[in-house]
C-alpha positions as semicolon CSV with decimal commas, in nm:
position;residue;x (nm);y (nm);z (nm)
1;M;0,004;0,002;-0,004
2;E;0,286;0,254;0,070
3;S;0,395;0,186;-0,301
4;V;0,050;0,311;-0,449
5;V;0,073;0,628;-0,172
6;R;0,403;0,673;-0,297
7;A;0,332;0,661;-0,676
8;A;-0,002;0,915;-0,633
9;L;0,193;1,132;-0,456
10;V;0,494;1,168;-0,698
11;Y;0,243;1,215;-0,964
12;V;0,050;1,460;-0,839
13;I;0,399;1,653;-0,722
14;L;0,515;1,592;-1,119
15;L;0,198;1,735;-1,264
16;V;0,183;2,055;-1,057
17;I;0,553;2,123;-1,106
18;L;0,531;2,098;-1,466
19;R;0,171;2,283;-1,531
20;L;0,371;2,578;-1,313
21;A;0,680;2,520;-1,572
22;G;0,434;2,607;-1,862
23;R;0,358;2,479;-2,156
24;R;0,648;2,607;-2,380
25;T;0,865;2,349;-2,126
26;L;0,654;2,107;-2,271
27;A;0,637;2,178;-2,657
28;E;0,989;2,235;-2,767
29;M;1,252;2,015;-2,584
30;T;1,602;2,100;-2,589
31;S;1,929;1,909;-2,490
32;F;1,893;2,075;-2,141
33;D;1,528;1,989;-2,104
34;F;1,619;1,626;-2,215
35;V;1,876;1,591;-1,934
36;L;1,648;1,786;-1,686
37;L;1,403;1,475;-1,793
38;L;1,690;1,209;-1,734
39;V;1,772;1,375;-1,355
40;I;1,401;1,403;-1,290
41;G;1,327;1,033;-1,398
42;E;1,563;0,890;-1,219
43;S;1,473;1,104;-0,866
44;T;1,138;1,018;-0,908
45;Q;1,255;0,671;-0,914
46;Q;1,391;0,652;-0,606
47;A;1,109;0,865;-0,420
48;L;0,876;0,584;-0,588
49;L;1,075;0,300;-0,467
50;G;1,224;0,409;-0,151
51;D;1,423;0,071;-0,044
52;D;1,241;-0,157;-0,234
53;F;1,362;-0,235;-0,570
54;S;1,129;-0,558;-0,633
55;I;0,974;-0,612;-0,994
56;T;0,639;-0,631;-0,783
57;T;0,706;-0,299;-0,665
58;A;0,824;-0,149;-0,987
59;A;0,458;-0,287;-1,107
60;I;0,218;-0,178;-0,867
61;V;0,393;0,181;-0,888
62;I;0,368;0,129;-1,273
63;V;-0,011;0,058;-1,229
64;T;-0,072;0,298;-1,006
65;L;0,060;0,576;-1,208
66;V;-0,116;0,446;-1,541
67;G;-0,464;0,436;-1,332
68;I;-0,412;0,758;-1,241
69;D;-0,346;0,909;-1,557
70;I;-0,643;0,720;-1,700
71;G;-0,881;0,833;-1,411
72;L;-0,803;1,163;-1,465
73;S;-0,839;1,203;-1,842
74;L;-1,179;1,029;-1,751
75;I;-1,243;1,283;-1,504
76;K;-1,123;1,561;-1,743
77;R;-1,310;1,450;-2,044
78;D;-1,636;1,438;-1,797
79;F;-1,573;1,771;-1,647
80;P;-1,459;2,058;-1,846
81;A;-1,308;2,299;-1,568
82;V;-1,098;2,027;-1,415
83;A;-0,970;1,987;-1,756
84;R;-0,925;2,396;-1,794
85;V;-0,699;2,353;-1,412
86;I;-0,518;2,061;-1,531
87;D;-0,432;2,187;-1,899
88;G;-0,476;2,538;-1,926
89;V;-0,678;2,675;-2,228
90;P;-0,560;2,825;-2,517
91;M;-0,436;3,155;-2,563
92;V;-0,455;3,403;-2,796
93;V;-0,091;3,598;-2,843
94;V;-0,117;3,809;-3,150
95;D;-0,410;3,947;-3,239
96;H;-0,461;4,080;-3,564
97;G;-0,067;4,155;-3,624
98;R;-0,048;4,290;-3,298
99;P;0,159;4,084;-3,035
100;L;-0,001;4,092;-2,722
101;R;0,300;4,181;-2,501
102;D;0,172;4,085;-2,127
103;R;0,015;3,738;-2,251
104;M;0,315;3,659;-2,430
105;R;0,547;3,785;-2,146
106;Q;0,328;3,545;-1,884
107;A;0,360;3,258;-2,162
108;R;0,732;3,325;-2,148
109;I;0,752;3,340;-2,531
110;G;0,862;3,588;-2,816
111;V;0,773;3,761;-3,120
112;D;1,067;3,517;-3,274
113;D;0,904;3,254;-3,161
114;V;0,566;3,349;-3,295
115;L;0,723;3,417;-3,653
116;E;0,898;3,087;-3,674
117;A;0,564;2,906;-3,654
118;A;0,414;3,111;-3,887
119;R;0,763;3,070;-4,136
120;S;0,770;2,690;-4,080
121;R;0,380;2,674;-4,131
122;H;0,265;2,901;-4,371
123;G;0,579;3,114;-4,506
124;L;0,454;3,413;-4,351
125;E;0,738;3,647;-4,295
126;R;0,569;3,927;-4,095
127;L;0,352;3,994;-3,744
128;E;0,104;4,194;-4,014
129;E;0,044;3,883;-4,231
130;I;-0,106;3,679;-3,919
131;K;-0,452;3,752;-3,818
132;F;-0,410;3,507;-3,492
133;A;-0,122;3,338;-3,316
134;V;-0,256;3,080;-3,005
135;L;-0,041;2,961;-2,812
136;E;-0,201;2,604;-2,795
137;I;-0,266;2,391;-2,469
138;S;0,019;2,125;-2,621
139;G;0,248;2,420;-2,596
140;G;0,274;2,432;-3,013
141;I;0,188;2,818;-3,150
142;S;-0,089;2,822;-3,398
143;I;-0,091;3,072;-3,684
144;V;-0,389;3,173;-3,843
145;P;-0,289;3,383;-4,188
146;A;-0,462;3,730;-4,206
147;D;-0,700;3,706;-4,477
148;D;-0,524;4,023;-4,698
149;P;-0,226;4,057;-4,582
150;P;-0,065;4,389;-4,614
151;P;0,153;4,443;-4,925
152;P;0,538;4,451;-4,819
153;E;0,688;4,794;-4,715
154;P;0,906;4,912;-5,039
155;E;1,279;4,819;-4,924
156;P;1,469;5,175;-4,929
157;R;1,628;5,301;-5,235
158;S;1,986;5,322;-5,230
159;K;2,176;5,617;-5,335
160;N;2,337;5,423;-5,611
161;A;2,021;5,269;-5,722
162;A;1,846;5,646;-5,766
163;K;2,191;5,754;-5,980
164;S;2,187;5,442;-6,241
165;R;1,793;5,570;-6,293
């Protein structure tokens, strides 16, 4: 029974820590994030199993963790308010080409992150070409292109180009 309680406590602690860490932490994993995940896994293993490293205890811990995860998914399905607390909600971070700086700061993302998503998914190069950018609950950024993007600004003429005409 101690293994079940340990597993449940570790699950809740990790859920809270990862929720507080924010969505972007999980969306784009860097090598630092991967190493951190490995260290967390090793630390968690020690907390879960304590001094008992038997296969039976490991199996009980795994079944408990999977059971909690399945139970939470069923609760989230039936109670959307619980899902909003656990997973969060999508957040608009660019509205009609205008970055919403307070929301971006809260989510710890920058204009460069939004532009990267716009370039990679739609070939857009400027914020003015974006109708909405939404930080999804998964941590990814969805881009809704503007219906009629404004024409690109003319390139400044150099003095040499003006003289050659």
